[in-house]
C-alpha positions, 0 to 999 in steps of 0.5 A, spaced: 541 410 523 534 408 521 532 412 526 536 418 524 534 417 517 527 417 519 528 423 523 531 427 517 525 425 512 520 427 517 523 434 518 524 434 510 517 433 509 515 438 514 519 443 511 516 441 504 509 442 507 510 449 509 513 451 502 507 448 499 502 451 504 506 458 502 507 456 494 499 459 492 497 458 485 491 461 481 489 454 481 489 453 489 485 460 490 480 458 485 480 451 488 478 454 495 473 459 492 476 465 496 481 471 494 484 474 501 486 481 499 490 485 504 487 492 503 488 499 508 481 502 508 484 508 512 487 511 506 482 514 501 481 514 495 485 508 494 482 504 500 476 507 505 469 506 507 463 509 503 456 512 505 454 505 507 460 503 511 463 498 506 470 498 503 471 502 497 476 505 493 481 504 487 484 498 491 478 495 493 475 496 486 481 492 483 480 487 488 473 486 486 475 485 479 481 480 480 476 476 484 471 476 479 476 474 474 478 468 478 471 466 479 471 466 487 469 470 493 473 476 495 475 476 503 478 483 505 483 483 510 484 490 513 491 492 514 495 498 515 502 500 512 506 497 517 503 490 517 502 489 510 508 485 509 507 481 516 500 479 514 502 477 507 508 473 510 503 470 515 499 467 510 493 471 512 492 474 505 494 471 498 496 478 496 496 485 498 493 491 494 494 497 499 497 503 496 503 498 496 510 502 493 515 497 490 522 498 493 528 494 493 528 493 500 521 490 500 523 486 494 527 482 499 521 480 502 515 480 497 514 480 490 511 485 486 507 486 480 507 491 475 504 498 477 497 499 476 497 507 478 502 512 480 502 518 485 507 523 488 509 523 495 508 531 497 509 535 503 503 539 506 503 544 511 500 551 513 499 556 508 503 561 512 510 556 512 515 557 507 517 550 505 520 550 497 525 545 498 526 539 503 531 543 507 526 548 509 523 543 514 529 544 518 527 544 526 520 542 524 515 536 526 514 532 520 508 526 520 509 520 516 506 513 516 511 508 519 515 504 514 511 507 509 513 510 502 512 517 505 517 515 511 522 512 506 522 518 501 522 523 507 527 520 511 532 520 505 532 528 504 530 530 511 534 535 515 538 532 521 534 537 526 527 535 523 523 531 528 520 525 524 513 523 527 511 516 525 504 514 526 500 507 524 496 510 518 494 516 514 489 518 519 494 519 524 498 523 520 493 528 518 490 529 525 497 531 527 497 536 522 490 539 524 491 539 531 498 542 531 502 536 533 505 536 527 508 542 523 507 538 516 506 531 513 508 527 508 503 524 504 500 521 497 498 527 492 491 525 492 490 523 499 493 530 500 488 534 496 482 530 500 486 532 507 486 539 505 479 539 503 476 536 509 480 540 514 480 547 517 478 552 511 484 555 507 489 553 512 493 548 509 497 547 502 501 542 498 508 545 498 512 540 494 513 533 491 519 529 493 518 523 490 514 519 485 510 513 488 508 507 483 503 502 487 503 495 485 500 488 488 504 485 493 505 477 494 510 472 497 516 471 493 515 464 491 508 465 488 510 466 480 504 463 477 500 468 481 505 473 479 504 472 472 496 472 472 496 478 476 501 482 471 496 479 465 490 482 469 493 489 470 495 489 462 488 487 460 485 492 465 489 498 462 488 495 455 480 495 456 480 501 459 477 498 466 483 501 470 482 508 467 474 508 469 476 505 476 481 512 477 475 516 474 470 513 478 474 516 484 476 522 482 484 520 481 488 522 474 489 516 470 497 516 470 498 511 463 
């Protein structure tokens, strides 16, 4: 009996240790001196690289300001859309700031802050194609990022004979459109404008918007202390005008 109780207590302590390791608070982040933020740097203007090949964008600026307010160093953990949640749940990052749209399905795995920006998921195609509603993509190959907001948005409205091509990041979907591998892509409206501007001249255009896409900071569901701090941080960025300034610095309309 004593041996059995010892095993039970050992297992209980091991479980508690795992829970404590994941239940990260602002105090614990300050104590370790580093904030690890998962950011997708393949998705400008939210995350990308500047002329010096350093991370830059709205998500990067917010992460830098968050680390500054906590008084710690920033460690950027590079992610793509599909591995944002695994990176967070495997404790490789404290939070995710990576064009992360809150959905009911994702909220079963992670917690979300209040939104810090909003975009729209749009369909982009060649100018000579007629796409005025989702049904017009019938028979077309449409590129999306696997498991991302555009995947969810388009899958919900796609005609049964539309072929959904799933890639790991926006760069893959854009290249598929440029090369003719895909007939259209679904992407955020700001990224869509950049893709049209940087692609072959006068060939592509935004056809229609299919869904709003608010973006929020993601964290593990048991990080209630951190969630409260981040919501206060976002409120203050809006109140002081810092969030507006970050948007304007990257040429993105301020949504609030």
